[in-house]
N, C-alpha and C positions, 0 to 999 in steps of 0.2 A: 359948026355943025358936024364937018361931019367929026369931030370928035368927041359931040356931044352923040354921037349916032352906035360911036364905037364903043361906048359909058355902057350905054341902053345894050348894045350887045351882052358885053362885060360882065352887066350887070343878071342880063337872063340866064348867060350862062353860069355865072355865080348859082345863082337860085335854081337851076337846073343841076348843076352839081351836088349842092345839099341836099335834095328834092334826091336824087340819086342814093346818097348814102344814108340816109331817113330809108329810103327805100330797102336797101342793100343790112340794113339795122332791123327793122320790123321782120325781113325774111329771116334775120338770122336767130330772133324772137320766136317769131311763129314755129321754127324750124326744132327748137326747145323743148317749145309747146309740145310740139306733135310727138318729141320723146318723151317728155313725160308723161303722157296722155297715151303712149302704147306701154311704156312700164306699167303704169295704173292698172292698164288692161289685163296684161299678163298674169301681174297680181290678183285680181279678182278673179280670173280665171283660175288661177290656182285655189286659192281660196273658196270658190264654189265645187271644184273638184274634192278638196278636202271635205266641205261639207254635205256632198253627195254622199262620199265616203261613208264618211261618221254615220249617216240617215239610212245607208244601208244596211251598219254593222248593227245600229240601234233596231232596225225592224226586224234581223233575224236571231237579236235578243229578245225580242220582246215575244217573236214568235215562240221561238223554242220556250221561254219560261212562262210564259202564257197556258198552254197544256202543262208545263210541269205543275202551277200554282192550281188550276183546274182539276190536274188529278191530285190532289193534295186536298180539297175544298172536298170533293167528289166523295174521298176517302173517311173525310173526318164527316160528311154528313150520314155517312152510312154507318160510319160507327157512333156518333150521337144516336144514332134513331136503332141502332139494333137493343131487342132488349135485352138479350143475355150481355152485354155489353152495358147496359145501364147502370147496372152497379157501381162499375169500375169510372165509368164516366163521372158519377155523383162526388164519389172519393177518390180523386186522383190524385191526392199527394197527401203521404205522410211524414208524419216526422216523431224522429227515434226520443223520448222524454226519460229519463231515468228518476225523475222521484217527482213528487208534486207543484212543488216550486217551481221546476220547469214548464209543467201543463200552464200551471197562473201567470206565467210570462208568456207564454206562446199567447193564451186566451187574452190578454190585455192588448200585447198586439194587435191580436184580430180585430181587437172592437176597435182602438184608434185607426186604422185601415180601413174596413172594410164599411159598407152599409148599412144602415141597420136591416134592413132584411133578415142580411146576412150575417149580423152578430147571433140572432135568436138560433138559427142551426148550428153555429159555434159552439155556445153555450150549450145547445142540449147534445151535440158526441161531444163534448170536454166529460159533461155528466156519464155520459154513457162508456165511456171510457175509463174513468172513475169509478164509476161502481161495477163495470163489468169485466175490464183487464187487466185490473191491480196485479202485479206481480213484483217479483223483489226485481227483477233488469233491469226491463224496461215495460213503458207504455206506448201505445199509437193514436194520435192524435190524429186528425182531419184539420190541415190548412184551410182548407177552404171546398165546401160543395155546391 
């Protein structure tokens, strides 16, 4: 009976020792998990800080470029609404052409690349240039109107 009783005590101590070892192992795992979590928190904080800095830079860029773009839009609106500059806005670009073949080439290029309403204007412009401004050195035609 005594032998059996000591066997039970030994078994209990052995179980207790195993439980203690398991508890120690779990505590080690828990500490490692906490370290990983802390590292992730630091990285997340760093990423959030970078994002805030980038947002601040972006907001400043938007703030300053928005005013600049609004100034350009206002200038263009005034330019297009100006009666004195209306002729310039309708005849914005010119191309120097040396001969009638170049005029025809440019006219054909415009026909391919522009919509039909613009084609009629460009054909009229080319005819005006051919009839009115023929000279021996160069002719000017409007690429778009």
